[in-house]
N, CA, C and O atoms as a printed pandas DataFrame, in Angstrom:
     atom_number atom_name residue_name chain_id  residue_number  x_coord  y_coord  z_coord
0              1         N          UNK        A               1   19.149   25.930  -12.357
1              2        CA          UNK        A               1   19.296   24.529  -12.710
2              3         C          UNK        A               1   19.347   23.653  -11.465
3              4         O          UNK        A               1   18.754   22.574  -11.443
4              5         N          UNK        A               2   20.047   24.104  -10.429
5              6        CA          UNK        A               2   20.152   23.288   -9.224
6              7         C          UNK        A               2   18.823   23.220   -8.483
7              8         O          UNK        A               2   18.540   22.229   -7.809
8              9         N          UNK        A               3   17.994   24.277   -8.602
9             10        CA          UNK        A               3   16.693   24.224   -7.935
10            11         C          UNK        A               3   15.798   23.167   -8.584
11            12         O          UNK        A               3   14.987   22.536   -7.906
12            13         N          UNK        A               4   15.943   22.980   -9.880
13            14        CA          UNK        A               4   15.177   21.938  -10.565
14            15         C          UNK        A               4   15.622   20.555  -10.094
15            16         O          UNK        A               4   14.790   19.675   -9.871
16            17         N          UNK        A               5   16.926   20.365   -9.945
17            18        CA          UNK        A               5   17.439   19.083   -9.463
18            19         C          UNK        A               5   16.974   18.822   -8.036
19            20         O          UNK        A               5   16.615   17.695   -7.692
20            21         N          UNK        A               6   16.980   19.856   -7.213
21            22        CA          UNK        A               6   16.511   19.701   -5.833
22            23         C          UNK        A               6   15.026   19.365   -5.803
23            24         O          UNK        A               6   14.590   18.530   -5.011
24            25         N          UNK        A               7   14.259   20.006   -6.654
25            26        CA          UNK        A               7   12.822   19.748   -6.714
26            27         C          UNK        A               7   12.542   18.315   -7.166
27            28         O          UNK        A               7   11.675   17.644   -6.606
28            29         N          UNK        A               8   13.272   17.847   -8.175
29            30        CA          UNK        A               8   13.104   16.472   -8.647
30            31         C          UNK        A               8   13.508   15.488   -7.552
31            32         O          UNK        A               8   12.835   14.478   -7.349
32            33         N          UNK        A               9   14.589   15.771   -6.853
33            34        CA          UNK        A               9   15.026   14.895   -5.767
34            35         C          UNK        A               9   13.990   14.850   -4.652
35            36         O          UNK        A               9   13.746   13.788   -4.079
36            37         N          UNK        A              10   13.376   15.989   -4.338
37            38        CA          UNK        A              10   12.343   16.037   -3.306
38            39         C          UNK        A              10   11.119   15.235   -3.725
39            40         O          UNK        A              10   10.551   14.497   -2.919
40            41         N          UNK        A              11   10.714   15.376   -4.976
41            42        CA          UNK        A              11    9.563   14.618   -5.478
42            43         C          UNK        A              11    9.867   13.123   -5.464
43            44         O          UNK        A              11    9.009   12.328   -5.080
44            45         N          UNK        A              12   11.057   12.729   -5.869
45            46        CA          UNK        A              12   11.429   11.314   -5.864
46            47         C          UNK        A              12   11.454   10.753   -4.447
47            48         O          UNK        A              12   11.018    9.624   -4.219
48            49         N          UNK        A              13   11.957   11.525   -3.501
49            50        CA          UNK        A              13   11.966   11.083   -2.109
50            51         C          UNK        A              13   10.548   10.927   -1.590
51            52         O          UNK        A              13   10.240    9.943   -0.918
52            53         N          UNK        A              14    9.692   11.873   -1.889
53            54        CA          UNK        A              14    8.296   11.786   -1.466
54            55         C          UNK        A              14    7.585   10.602   -2.083
55            56         O          UNK        A              14    6.796    9.929   -1.420
56            57         N          UNK        A              15    7.862   10.344   -3.355
57            58        CA          UNK        A              15    7.261    9.201   -4.036
58            59         C          UNK        A              15    7.732    7.894   -3.415
59            60         O          UNK        A              15    6.934    6.979   -3.213
60            61         N          UNK        A              16    9.006    7.803   -3.115
61            62        CA          UNK        A              16    9.555    6.593   -2.507
62            63         C          UNK        A              16    8.927    6.339   -1.133
63            64         O          UNK        A              16    8.589    5.201   -0.809
64            65         N          UNK        A              17    8.770    7.384   -0.333
65            66        CA          UNK        A              17    8.175    7.245    0.997
66            67         C          UNK        A              17    6.706    6.859    0.886
67            68         O          UNK        A              17    6.234    6.000    1.631
68            69         N          UNK        A              18    5.979    7.485   -0.038
69            70        CA          UNK        A              18    4.559    7.161   -0.218
70            71         C          UNK        A              18    4.389    5.711   -0.659
71            72         O          UNK        A              18    3.485    5.027   -0.178
72            73         N          UNK        A              19    5.228    5.236   -1.552
73            74        CA          UNK        A              19    5.150    3.844   -1.995
74            75         C          UNK        A              19    5.514    2.896   -0.863
75            76         O          UNK        A              19    4.869    1.864   -0.680
76            77         N          UNK        A              20    6.546    3.243   -0.104
77            78        CA          UNK        A              20    7.026    2.391    0.987
78            79         C          UNK        A              20    5.943    2.177    2.038
79            80         O          UNK        A              20    5.726    1.051    2.485
80            81         N          UNK        A              21    5.265    3.244    2.434
81            82        CA          UNK        A              21    4.260    3.139    3.486
82            83         C          UNK        A              21    2.852    2.888    2.960
83            84         O          UNK        A              21    1.957    2.597    3.754
84            85         N          UNK        A              22    2.625    2.988    1.675
85            86        CA          UNK        A              22    1.282    2.847    1.145
86            87         C          UNK        A              22    1.000    1.567    0.396
87            88         O          UNK        A              22   -0.163    1.263    0.133
88            89         N          UNK        A              23    2.027    0.799    0.039
89            90        CA          UNK        A              23    1.807   -0.370   -0.812
90            91         C          UNK        A              23    1.013   -1.466   -0.105
91            92         O          UNK        A              23   -0.012   -1.913   -0.621
92            93         N          UNK        A              24    1.464   -1.899    1.050
93            94        CA          UNK        A              24    0.793   -2.996    1.759
94            95         C          UNK        A              24   -0.619   -2.610    2.172
95            96         O          UNK        A              24   -1.532   -3.407    1.956
96            97         N          UNK        A              25   -0.859   -1.424    2.758
97            98        CA          UNK        A              25   -2.247   -1.067    3.070
98            99         C          UNK        A              25   -3.142   -1.033    1.833
99           100         O          UNK        A              25   -4.310   -1.413    1.908
100          101         N          UNK        A              26   -2.614   -0.585    0.704
101          102        CA          UNK        A              26   -3.407   -0.559   -0.526
102          103         C          UNK        A              26   -3.770   -1.971   -0.965
103          104         O          UNK        A              26   -4.907   -2.221   -1.364
104          105         N          UNK        A              27   -2.827   -2.885   -0.896
105          106        CA          UNK        A              27   -3.096   -4.277   -1.270
106          107         C          UNK        A              27   -4.140   -4.878   -0.336
107          108         O          UNK        A              27   -5.039   -5.586   -0.790
108          109         N          UNK        A              28   -4.034   -4.606    0.963
109          110        CA          UNK        A              28   -5.016   -5.132    1.915
110          111         C          UNK        A              28   -6.402   -4.563    1.656
111          112         O          UNK        A              28   -7.389   -5.299    1.689
112          113         N          UNK        A              29   -6.489   -3.271    1.402
113          114        CA          UNK        A              29   -7.791   -2.643    1.145
114          115         C          UNK        A              29   -8.418   -3.224   -0.117
115          116         O          UNK        A              29   -9.610   -3.532   -0.131
116          117         N          UNK        A              30   -7.630   -3.376   -1.173
117          118        CA          UNK        A              30   -8.164   -3.952   -2.408
118          119         C          UNK        A              30   -8.608   -5.396   -2.190
119          120         O          UNK        A              30   -9.611   -5.824   -2.761
120          121         N          UNK        A              31   -7.880   -6.145   -1.378
121          122        CA          UNK        A              31   -8.271   -7.515   -1.079
122          123         C          UNK        A              31   -9.574   -7.578   -0.303
123          124         O          UNK        A              31  -10.417   -8.432   -0.578
124          125         N          UNK        A              32   -9.752   -6.681    0.669
125          126        CA          UNK        A              32  -10.996   -6.650    1.428
126          127         C          UNK        A              32  -12.163   -6.229    0.545
127          128         O          UNK        A              32  -13.274   -6.731    0.711
128          129         N          UNK        A              33  -11.927   -5.315   -0.388
129          130        CA          UNK        A              33  -13.002   -4.865   -1.268
130          131         C          UNK        A              33  -13.438   -5.982   -2.213
131          132         O          UNK        A              33  -14.625   -6.113   -2.511
132          133         N          UNK        A              34  -12.494   -6.782   -2.683
133          134        CA          UNK        A              34  -12.821   -7.876   -3.601
134          135         C          UNK        A              34  -13.531   -8.997   -2.867
135          136         O          UNK        A              34  -14.471   -9.586   -3.402
136          137         N          UNK        A              35  -13.107   -9.297   -1.671
137          138        CA          UNK        A              35  -13.691  -10.394   -0.908
138          139         C          UNK        A              35  -12.943  -11.690   -1.153
139          140         O          UNK        A              35  -12.058  -11.763   -2.006
140          141         N          UNK        A              36  -13.305  -12.698   -0.404
141          142        CA          UNK        A              36  -12.634  -13.987   -0.496
142          143         C          UNK        A              36  -13.152  -14.772   -1.698
143          144         O          UNK        A              36  -14.288  -14.590   -2.137
144          145         N          UNK        A              37  -12.301  -15.642   -2.216
145          146        CA          UNK        A              37  -12.713  -16.545   -3.290
146          147         C          UNK        A              37  -13.647  -17.609   -2.725
147          148         O          UNK        A              37  -13.719  -17.816   -1.514
148          149         N          UNK        A              38  -14.357  -18.275   -3.624
149          150        CA          UNK        A              38  -15.243  -19.350   -3.185
150          151         C          UNK        A              38  -14.426  -20.473   -2.574
151          152         O          UNK        A              38  -13.367  -20.833   -3.087
152          153         N          UNK        A              39  -14.924  -21.026   -1.473
153          154        CA          UNK        A              39  -14.252  -22.139   -0.829
154          155         C          UNK        A              39  -13.181  -21.741    0.161
155          156         O          UNK        A              39  -12.586  -22.610    0.799
156          157         N          UNK        A              40  -12.916  -20.453    0.310
157          158        CA          UNK        A              40  -11.933  -19.997    1.286
158          159         C          UNK        A              40  -12.650  -19.243    2.392
159          160         O          UNK        A              40  -13.731  -18.696    2.172
160          161         N          UNK        A              41  -12.062  -19.211    3.573
161          162        CA          UNK        A              41  -12.696  -18.469    4.668
162          163         C          UNK        A              41  -12.787  -16.983    4.338
163          164         O          UNK        A              41  -11.949  -16.441    3.617
164          165         N          UNK        A              42  -13.804  -16.343    4.870
165          166        CA          UNK        A              42  -13.972  -14.913    4.597
166          167         C          UNK        A              42  -12.874  -14.112    5.287
167          168         O          UNK        A              42  -12.344  -14.513    6.324
168          169         N          UNK        A              43  -12.549  -12.980    4.692
169          170        CA          UNK        A              43  -11.515  -12.117    5.246
170          171         C          UNK        A              43  -12.095  -11.213    6.318
171          172         O          UNK        A              43  -13.186  -10.664    6.168
172          173         N          UNK        A              44  -11.358  -11.070    7.384
173          174        CA          UNK        A              44  -11.697  -10.089    8.404
174          175         C          UNK        A              44  -10.394   -9.648    9.054
175          176         O          UNK        A              44   -9.370  -10.319    8.929
176          177         N          UNK        A              45  -10.439   -8.537    9.736
177          178        CA          UNK        A              45   -9.239   -8.041   10.400
178          179         C          UNK        A              45   -8.779   -9.030   11.460
179          180         O          UNK        A              45   -7.579   -9.251   11.626
180          181         N          UNK        A              46   -9.720   -9.625   12.176
181          182        CA          UNK        A              46   -9.350  -10.599   13.205
182          183         C          UNK        A              46   -8.704  -11.840   12.603
183          184         O          UNK        A              46   -7.779  -12.398   13.193
184          185         N          UNK        A              47   -9.175  -12.281   11.441
185          186        CA          UNK        A              47   -8.563  -13.459   10.822
186          187         C          UNK        A              47   -7.132  -13.162   10.376
187          188         O          UNK        A              47   -6.281  -14.052   10.398
188          189         N          UNK        A              48   -6.861  -11.931    9.978
189          190        CA          UNK        A              48   -5.491  -11.570    9.609
190          191         C          UNK        A              48   -4.586  -11.531   10.828
191          192         O          UNK        A              48   -3.433  -11.958   10.758
192          193         N          UNK        A              49   -5.091  -11.029   11.939
193          194        CA          UNK        A              49   -4.284  -10.923   13.151
194          195         C          UNK        A              49   -4.102  -12.275   13.828
195          196         O          UNK        A              49   -3.099  -12.491   14.508
196          197         N          UNK        A              50   -5.048  -13.181   13.653
197          198        CA          UNK        A              50   -4.997  -14.472   14.324
198          199         C          UNK        A              50   -3.870  -15.341   13.777
199          200         O          UNK        A              50   -3.211  -16.041   14.546
200          201         N          UNK        A              51   -3.634  -15.313   12.471
201          202        CA          UNK        A              51   -2.607  -16.168   11.868
202          203         C          UNK        A              51   -1.355  -15.405   11.874
203          204         O          UNK        A              51   -0.326  -15.902   11.416
């Protein structure tokens, strides 16, 4: 029984770490794939770093 609890705790910790470090890069990648809306400047890595 305790090994199951340890396994669940390990999976939850891994999930939390993956979400913590993966959320912002995922949002940025999806934004770059979609592209800019009409009337707004195009997205580029340099434009993100400049502002």
